[in-house]
KEDO-224473 format. One record per atom (N, C-alpha, C): y, x, z. Coordinates in steps of 0.02 Angstrom, whole numbers, plus 50000, padded with zeros to 5 digits. Example, Ala and Ser with C-alpha at 12.3 -4.5 7.8 and 13.67 -1.06 7.14 Angstrom:
497165066050390 497755061550390 498355066050390 498885064250354 499475068450357 500025064550394 
! end
This chain:
502264870250674 502574867550612 502074869050555 501884864250522 501384865050462 501784865550403 501644870350358 501984871750297 501474872250237 501744870550178 501364871750121 501844875150069 501544878350012 501954882249967 502494877149936 503034880249914 503644876549886 503674878049811 503724872049776 503874872849708 504474869449682 504434863349675 505084859449656 505424857049713 505074854249765 505334851049823 504964854649888 505254854049946 504954856950001 504214853450015 503774858450027 503054856050048 502704852049992 502874853249929 502544849749875 501874852849864 501774859249887 501104862949877 501044864849808 501524865949766 501484868849702 501324875949703 500784878149666 500644885249663 500474887449588 500494894049577 500314896449514 499764901949528 499234901849492 498764906849504 498414909449431 498124914749435 497854917349371 497204920149382 496744920249330 496084923049336 495824923549264 495314927649259 494944929049196 494244925949199 494044922949147 493374919849143 493014923449088 492384924449092 491974927449039 491764922848987 492304920148956 492224914948900 492724916948843 492414915848778 492874916248721 493374911248727 494064912848703 494594908248710 494404902348661 494414896748687 494314890048646 494454884348690 494354878248664 494544872348704 494044871348761 493454873848754 492894873548807 493154878348865 493404884248846 493554888648898 494204886448939 494674883048902 495264880548938 495044874748985 494634870848966 494334865649008 493984868549073 493564874749053 493224877249111 493734879649165 494294882649141 494794885549187 495074880049226 495234874549190 495524868749228 495094866649284 494434865249270 493964863049313 493804867749369 493824874149356 493754879549408 494314879149452 494894877849432 495514877049477 495384870949518 495114865749496 494964860149538 494444861149592 493934865449574 493454867249621 493784871049678 494294875049665 494694878849716 495124874749753 495184868349745 495594863749789 496254862549756 496344864249688 497024862749662 496984856449625 497484851549647 497494845549612 497954845249550 497794841349502 498154840449442 498324847649406 497824851649402 497914858249378 498144858049298 498584862049275 498864862549207 498724869849185 498404870849132 498324877249106 498904879449068 499394882449098 500064884449073 500024890449018 499514894549028 499474900048981 498734901648975 498534903248912 497864905748899 497914911348846 497514917048858 497544922648813 496944925948808 496654927248753 496024931248737 496094937948763 495674940248806 495704947148833 495214951748794 494704948648762 494194951648723 493894946548681 493324947448648 492904942548616 492634937948661 492394940248723 492074936148767 492404934948831 493064936148838 493434935548899 494094932548886 494334927748932 494954924448925 495354924348993 495974925148986 496434925649042 496854919249051 496924916349106 497234909649119 497754910149170 498244906349157 498734904849216 498744897349225 498714895749289 498604888549304 499184886549353 499464880849338 499944877349387 499594871049414 499714869749478 499414864049516 499704863549586 499414858749621 499634857649690 499014858649736 499164861649793 498644862349850 498844857549907 498354855249937 498474850649997 498394854050062 498204860350067 498064864050124 498734865950160 498754866050225 499384867650264 499184872950315 499704875850344 499584880850394 500154881350436 500054883850502 500574884350552 500724892050557 501284894450537 501464901050537 501544904250605 501694899550651 501784901550722 501144903850757 500604901650726 499914904450749 499694910550727 500084913850679 499884920050647 500224925950679 499724930650699 500004937150727 499764943050687 500224947150667 499964953250630 500154959950658 499824964850642 499944971550668 500394975350613 501024976150632 501524979050587 501864985150615 502174989550574 502514995150598 503184992450633 503274995350687 503874993450725 504364998850732 504585001250673 505095006950671 505695004550631 506255007450648 506875005150609 506865009150542 507085005150493 507165008350420 507845011250418 507905017950419 508535021650418 508675023750345 509305024950335 509485027650262 509405035350264 509555038450206 509465045050191 509825049950237 510445048150253 510855052550301 510665051550370 510485045350391 510245043850458 509615047550475 509175047750431 508485051550436 508695058950447 509015062150407 509155068750418 509485070950479 510005066650496 510385068150559 509925067150616 509505062250624 509065061350672 508565066550678 508295069250631 507825074750638 508135080650657 508725082450637 509095088250657 509285088150728 509525082150749 509755081350824 509145081150872 508645077850855 508135076550904 507505080950896 507405083650840 506875089250831 507115095450820 507655096350785 507905103350774 507535107550726 507125104250687 506765108250640 506525103350580 506335106550530 506075102650472 505325100750481 505175094850451 504535091750460 504125093850398 503555096450402 503185098250343 502615092950332 502665089950270 502205084650250 501785086650193 501185085550192 500745086850141 500475080150111 500435079250044 500185073250013 499815073549951 499365069249936 498935069749877 498615062549864 498415062249802 497955056149784 497235059349788 496795057249835 496235060749848 495635058949808 495145063449806 494445062249774 494545060449705 494255054649681 494195053049617 494895049449583 495355048549627 495955045049606 496405049949569 496545048449505 496915052849457 497645049749451 497855044649483 498495042149480 498945045249523 499545047549496 500085051449530 500665047349536 500765041449506 501375037649506 501565036249585 501075033649623 501235031749692 501475038049737 501105043649732 501245049349774 501895052649746 501945052349682 502595055149655 503185051349676 503175045349681 503725040749698 503965042349770 503475044349814 503605046149881 503865053349887 503605057349847 503745064849857 504345067249812 504285065849749 504765069249697 505525068249715 505855073249710 506575073249731 507005066949704 506815065549636 507195060949601 507025053649630 506405052949659 506195047149697 506045041349641 506185034949662 505965029349619 506475023949638 506725021149586 507225014949593 507745016249640 508095022449638 508665023749681 508465026549747 507845027049764 507645029549827 507415036749822 507775041649850 507575048649846 506845050449881 506535054349848 505875056249875 505985061649928 505405063449966 505405067250021 505695074650003 505625077249947 505795083549922 506565084049926 506895078649920 507625078749921 507925078549996 507495077150045 507735077450112 507805084150141 508345086150167 508415092550202 507985092850262 507815086850294 507455086650352 506665087750338 506475087550275 505775087950262 505605094050211 505045096950228 504695101350183 504125098050153 504135095450092 503695091450065 503255095350018 502635094650015 502165097749971 501685092949940 501785091749881 501355086649842 500855090549800 500205089349821 499625092749788 499435088949728 499675083049712 499515079349652 498895075149657 498445074949606 497975069949606 497255073749605 496735069349623 496085071549620 495955077749669 496275077149723 496175082949777 495695080849829 495165085549835 494625083949879 494925083249953 494595079849995 494795078850064 494775085650100 494275090050081 494245096950112 494835100650089 495035100850032 495615104550004 496255101750041 496365095250048 496955092350078 497015094950151 496455094950187 496465096750258 496595104450263 496345108650218 496415115050217 497145117150203 497465113850155 498165114750145 498575112850201 498465107150231 498825104950291 498795109750348 498245113250350 498155118450411 498535124850389 498545126650325 498835132850302 499555132550302 499835126650290 500555125150291 500875122550354 500425121750406 500735119850465 501015112650466 500695107850425 500905101050420 500915097150486 501345092350483 501335087550542 501095080850518 501195079650455 500965073150429 500575074250360 500075069950352 499675069450287 499745063050256 499975062850194 500085056750158 499565056250107 499195050650098 498645049450052 498835043950007 498775044249940 498865038649900 498175036449871 498045030049866 497445027749833 497605021749791 497595022949726 497685017549680 497035014949652 496545018849635 495925016349611 495595012749666 495405006549649 495095001949702 494504998949677 494275000349618 493664996649586 493054998349636 492684992949646 492074993349688 492224996949756 492854995649778 493094997749846 492995005449858 493085008849804 492975016049810 493615019449858 494125015849859 494705018349903 494465018649976 494035013649992 493815013350064 493325019250080 492955020950032 492515026950039 492915032950045 493395033950002 493805040349993 494235041050065 494525035550088 494945035450141 494555036950206 493945033650211 493545034150269 493305041650274 493125044450217 492875051850210 493435056150240 494045055050228 494545060150248 494565059650327 494555053750350 494645053050427 494025056050465 493425054550430 492865057150463 492845064650467 493045067350406 493105075250400 493555077650450 494155074250458 494665076350511 494365075950577 493985071150594 493705070750658 493175075850672 492765076950626 492225082050627 492555089450632 493105090850599 493425097150613 493865097450672 493855091650714 494235090350775 495105092050761 495265089250704 496005089450692 496385083050684 495965077450698 496225070550683 496905070050724 496945072450783 497535071450824 498085076650806 497965081050766 498485086450749 499005082950696 498795078450657 499235076450611 499325068050610 499925066150581 500015059150570 499655057550500 499195053650500 498855051550442 499135044950415 499395045350350 499735039650326 499495038350253 499365032050236 499075030150172 499485024450139 499465024950075 499875019750037 499495018249971 499555012649949 499185009749891 499275002549880 499075000049821 499134992949808 498724987949845 498224990349882 497774986249927 497844988150001 498434991650009 498494994850086 498954990150118 498834988950183 499254985550232 499204990150295 499674988950336 499664993050403 499054991550442 498884985250447 498324983150483 497664985750456 497614985850389 497004988450360 496894996350364 497554999650358 497525006850376 497305008650441 497515004550493 497325006050559 496545004950569 496305000050536 495574999050539 495175005150516 495505007950465 495145014150438 495285020150474 495655020250526 495785025850570 496405029450555 496895027150513 497515029350497 498105027250549 498645031850550 499175030050597 499635024450566 499665024050500 500095019550468 499895018350395 500075012250376 499925010850302 500465007150268 500665009350204 501145006350166 500895003550103 501044997650094 500794993650038 501274992749983 501154988349930 501684987749872 502334986649895 502764989949857 503484989249874 503754993949926 503374998349952 503585003349999 503925009049957 504385012649992 504715018449959 504805024350009 505005029749985 505105035650025 505465034750088 506055030750081 506485029750140 506065026550194 505645021650186 505245018550236 504755023850265 504425027550227 503915032450250 504345037750290 504865040850263 505245045650303 505505042750370 505705036650369 505925033850433 505375033450484 504785031750460 504235031250504 504055038150532 503915042550488 503735049550509 504255052450559 504895052150542 505375054650589 505345051750656 505345045450660 505345042050729 504705042750761 504185042450732 503525043250765 503465050550791 503635055650759 503505061950782 504045063650836 504635060750829 505155061350889 504835057850955 504545051450942 504275048551001 503715051851032 503265055050984 502695058951016 502955065051049 503465068551026 503685074451056 504005073551123 504335068051131 504645066051195 504075063651240 503635060051215 503095057651261 502695063751286 502565068851244 502185074651263 502545078751318 
! end
């Protein structure tokens, strides 16, 4: 089955895209944006919105139609295969199957100073109605905050007897997140503790498949919440304990 994006009618190919050009906002810049959209394969592009970002930069929103199609049945992805449980189900599962609390250590590592992501997963109040790990009786959650070195994170995990390490990476300019995340795994391997912990990463450019490529056990991208993470940790640790 070949499909295209949906706008007004099925398979009409209508899309909306946005980008910034290094041009001052004027008629020439609007036409440049329209032509650039055409070079991208967008037919009948309309500059729906244009805004000056600075004296020499302009932001554009383009509407238009694309002719490309794809067959979704030909796509295979690597995704987490665990059940998403609610707050009470997670706590009951851990109590019955593990009989102990799970210690989790987390941080935004190296140069990343953003705490919004890691706090949304850890803080008791959580985010958007989803409690953070600190609220779960089944978890002992230790949030180290931001700009934590990989060495300090692994040292804390060892001292606290952690079973899972959660890493947040929001800063992605020049792919610094890849460098930071790779450093943590390489350090864990060098210290021969890679298999001691569940390594989990979350952030705006993270997917499960990408996390696996970097050597992590799981990755959580945009829209993830503490319930999803807690569900995965609980079920994965239970599976590993029963397998062992």
